C-alpha positions in Angstrom: 8.8 24.5 6.3 9.2 25.6 2.7 11.5 22.6 2.0 9.0 20.3 3.7 6.1 21.4 1.4 8.5 21.3 -1.6 9.4 17.7 -0.9 5.7 16.8 -0.1 4.8 18.1 -3.6 7.6 16.0 -5.0 6.3 12.9 -3.3 2.7 13.6 -4.6 3.9 14.3 -8.1 6.1 11.2 -8.2 3.2 9.2 -6.8 1.0 10.4 -9.6 3.6 9.1 -12.1 3.8 5.8 -10.2 0.0 5.3 -10.1 -0.3 6.1 -13.8 2.4 3.5 -14.6 0.6 0.9 -12.5 -2.8 1.6 -14.1 -1.3 1.0 -17.6 1.1 -1.7 -16.5 -1.6 -4.1 -15.4 -3.5 -4.3 -18.8 -0.1 -4.4 -20.6 0.8 -7.5 -18.6 -2.6 -9.1 -19.3 -2.3 -8.5 -23.1 1.4 -9.6 -22.9 0.2 -13.0 -21.6 -2.3 -13.3 -24.3 0.3 -12.4 -26.9 2.6 -15.0 -25.5 0.2 -17.9 -25.8 -1.4 -17.0 -29.2 0.2 -18.9 -32.0 -1.4 -16.8 -34.9 1.0 -14.1 -36.1 -1.8 -11.8 -37.4 -3.5 -11.8 -34.0 -0.2 -11.2 -32.2 0.5 -8.2 -34.5 -3.0 -6.8 -33.7 -2.3 -7.2 -29.9 1.0 -5.4 -30.5 -0.9 -2.4 -31.9 -3.2 -2.4 -28.9 -0.1 -2.5 -26.6 1.5 0.4 -28.4 -1.7 2.4 -28.0 -1.6 1.7 -24.3 2.0 2.9 -24.2 1.1 6.1 -26.0 -1.8 6.7 -23.5 0.6 6.2 -20.6 2.9 8.9 -22.1 -0.1 11.3 -22.7 -1.2 11.0 -19.1 2.3 11.6 -17.8 2.5 14.8 -20.0 -0.9 16.0 -18.8 0.4 15.8 -15.2 3.6 17.6 -16.1 1.8 20.4 -17.8 -0.9 21.0 -15.2 0.7 19.9 -11.9 4.3 20.9 -12.7 5.9 24.1 -13.9 6.8 23.5 -17.5 7.6 25.5 -20.6 8.3 23.3 -23.6 9.1 24.5 -27.1 9.6 21.9 -29.9 10.8 22.6 -33.4 11.2 20.5 -36.6 8.5 17.9 -36.2 7.1 18.6 -39.6 7.3 15.6 -42.0 7.6 12.9 -39.3 5.1 10.0 -39.6 3.5 7.6 -37.2 3.9 4.8 -39.8 7.7 5.3 -40.4 10.8 3.6 -39.3 13.2 5.9 -37.4 16.5 5.8 -35.6 16.4 8.5 -33.0 19.7 10.0 -31.6 19.9 12.6 -28.9 22.3 14.3 -26.4 21.5 13.5 -22.8 21.4 16.3 -20.1 19.1 14.9 -17.4 16.5 12.1 -16.7 13.9 14.7 -17.6 15.1 14.2 -21.2 13.3 10.9 -21.3 9.8 12.1 -20.3 10.2 15.2 -22.5 11.3 13.2 -25.5 8.4 10.8 -25.1 6.0 13.7 -24.8 7.3 15.5 -27.9 7.5 12.5 -30.1 4.4 10.8 -28.9 2.1 10.0 -31.8 4.5 11.9 -34.1 6.5 8.8 -34.7 6.0 5.1 -33.6 6.3 4.4 -29.8 9.9 4.9 -28.7 11.9 1.7 -28.0 15.2 1.2 -26.3 17.7 -1.6 -26.9 17.7 -3.8 -23.8 20.2 -6.4 -22.7 18.7 -9.9 -23.4 19.3 -11.0 -19.9 16.7 -8.5 -18.6 13.9 -10.3 -20.3 13.9 -12.5 -17.1 13.5 -9.4 -14.9 10.3 -10.0 -12.8 7.2 -8.5 -14.5 9.1 -5.7 -16.4 10.8 -8.3 -18.6 7.6 -9.5 -20.1 6.2 -6.0 -20.3 9.3 -4.9 -22.3 8.8 -8.0 -24.5 5.2 -7.2 -25.0 6.0 -3.6 -26.0 8.5 -4.9 -28.6 11.6 -3.5 -27.0 14.5 -4.9 -29.0 16.6 -7.2 -26.9 20.3 -7.4 -27.7 22.8 -10.1 -27.0 26.4 -8.9 -26.3 29.5 -10.9 -25.5 32.4 -9.5 -23.6 35.9 -9.4 -25.3 37.1 -11.9 -22.7 34.3 -14.3 -23.5 35.0 -14.1 -27.2 38.7 -14.6 -26.6 37.8 -18.0 -24.9 35.1 -18.8 -27.5 36.2 -17.3 -30.9 33.6 -19.4 -32.7 30.9 -17.1 -31.1 32.2 -14.0 -32.7 29.4 -12.3 -34.6 26.7 -14.5 -32.9 25.6 -11.6 -30.7 24.7 -9.4 -33.6 23.1 -12.3 -35.4 20.8 -12.9 -32.3 20.0 -9.2 -32.1 19.1 -9.1 -35.9 16.9 -12.1 -35.4 15.1 -10.3 -32.5 14.5 -7.3 -34.8 12.9 -9.3 -37.6 9.4 -8.6 -36.2 9.9 -4.9 -36.9 9.6 -5.5 -40.7 5.9 -5.6 -40.2 5.5 -2.9 -37.5 6.6 0.7 -37.8 9.4 1.3 -35.3 11.4 4.0 -33.6 14.6 3.1 -31.7 16.3 5.7 -29.6 20.0 5.9 -28.6 21.6 8.4 -26.3 24.9 8.6 -28.1 26.9 10.1 -25.3 26.2 7.0 -23.2 25.5 8.9 -20.0 24.1 12.3 -18.8 26.2 15.4 -19.3 28.0 17.1 -16.5 30.8 19.6 -16.6 33.1 17.3 -14.6 32.5 14.5 -17.1 33.2 16.8 -20.0 36.6 17.7 -18.4 37.5 14.2 -17.4 36.8 12.9 -20.9 38.6 15.8 -22.6 35.5 16.5 -24.7 36.2 18.9 -27.6 32.7 20.4 -27.2 31.6 23.1 -24.8 28.2 21.7 -23.9 28.4 18.0 -24.8 30.3 14.8 -24.2 32.0 13.0 -27.0 29.6 10.8 -29.0 30.0 7.0 -28.7 29.2 4.9 -31.7 28.8 1.5 -30.1 25.0 1.6 -29.5 24.5 3.3 -32.9 26.5 0.4 -34.5 24.3 -2.2 -32.9 21.1 -0.4 -34.1 22.5 -0.1 -37.7 23.8 -3.6 -37.8 20.5 -5.0 -36.6 17.9 -2.8 -38.3 19.8 -0.5 -40.6 18.0 -1.4 -43.8 14.6 -0.8 -42.1 15.2 2.7 -41.0 14.0 5.5 -43.3 15.9 8.2 -41.7 17.7 9.5 -38.6 15.8 11.7 -36.2 18.4 13.9 -34.6 17.2 15.5 -31.4 19.0 18.3 -29.5 17.8 18.8 -25.9 18.3 22.4 -24.8 17.7 23.8 -21.2 18.3 27.5 -21.6 18.1 28.0 -17.8 20.2 24.9 -17.0 19.2 21.3 -16.8 16.8 20.3 -14.0 16.9 17.0 -12.2 13.8 14.7 -12.3 13.2 15.1 -8.5 13.5 18.9 -8.7 10.9 18.8 -11.5 8.6 16.8 -9.3 9.1 19.3 -6.5 7.9 22.1 -8.7 11.1 23.7 -10.0 10.4 25.4 -13.3 11.6 23.5 -16.4 12.4 25.5 -19.5 13.2 23.2 -22.4 13.6 23.5 -26.1 13.6 20.3 -28.3 15.3 20.8 -31.6 14.4 18.0 -34.1 16.2 17.5 -37.4 15.5 14.6 -39.8 18.6 13.4 -41.5 19.0 11.1 -44.4 20.3 7.7 -43.6 23.1 7.3 -46.1 23.7 3.9 -47.7 27.3 3.6 -46.4 26.1 3.8 -42.8 24.0 0.7 -43.3 26.4 -1.4 -45.4 29.6 -1.0 -43.3 30.8 -3.4 -40.6 31.7 -1.5 -37.4 33.4 -4.4 -35.7 35.8 -5.4 -38.4 36.3 -2.4 -40.7 38.6 0.2 -39.1 38.0 2.7 -42.0 34.3 2.4 -41.5 34.6 3.1 -37.8 36.6 6.3 -38.6 33.8 7.4 -41.0 31.1 6.8 -38.4 33.1 8.7 -35.8 33.6 11.6 -38.2 29.9 11.6 -39.2 28.8 11.7 -35.5 31.5 14.3 -34.8 30.0 16.7 -37.4 26.5 16.2 -36.0 27.8 16.9 -32.4 29.7 20.0 -33.5 26.4 21.3 -35.0 24.6 20.5 -31.7 27.2 22.3 -29.7 26.7 25.4 -31.9 22.9 25.2 -31.4 23.4 24.9 -27.6 25.9 27.8 -27.5 23.7 30.1 -29.6 20.6 29.3 -27.6 22.3 29.9 -24.2 23.8 33.1 -25.4 20.4 34.4 -26.5 19.1 33.5 -23.0 22.0 35.3 -21.3 23.8 32.1 -20.0 
């Protein structure tokens, strides 16, 4: 019986998220259609600001539900100095799907609305594709190595397409997030990948390279986020069912050094080594933070 009521709570909580998403999704679609047909750039930028405000309100309502309907303890550190009118590249480790809603809640209205790089083909996804476009999600075009082997003249065209898609961000403050590990952490994945870290997977630089190649000169700094669950990571469904979530979000703003923007990740082997070394140092620091925090909480 206890499990029944636990799952019932989960359904109700998840239903609240779904209803909130639908409530905001409908006006976003309407404004997206308006933005699509208006030919005047100034009006389209004004509509974009309205759409970003809707996205922020959607996040605020989600967080309101999490705080009052769930069981949550959230501690955030290092938000001082961040601005809503800045341009940021956000990097983070990835423990659970709860990371996404927590990150959105912590950074909401501290920096511009978080955006994810999305494959260009997904713009044709029913309804969501136009919503992503309306919210200015950056679409990226990527060709497989086999395709480039058959069509060598297309080499570099994918990044050129992505850069062109990001031109609009010159006029609109933007935050782009990248989960550097590429997937959620698990102990089995750590062992399978022979990660040198105790609490993290090895960082992967491919997504970072796309962001830097497309928008590097726009970013003011890197917002480095460490997600810490002192009592262990909680799944999204367990959170909905009422399991207590204890999370610490450690934020560190890092200077975006010139060499990171000017290098060519695809063709310059030495630059790739530098990027991997730079990320490796950051991940080693994260691993220490996670280790110290868990030790202090008796884990």
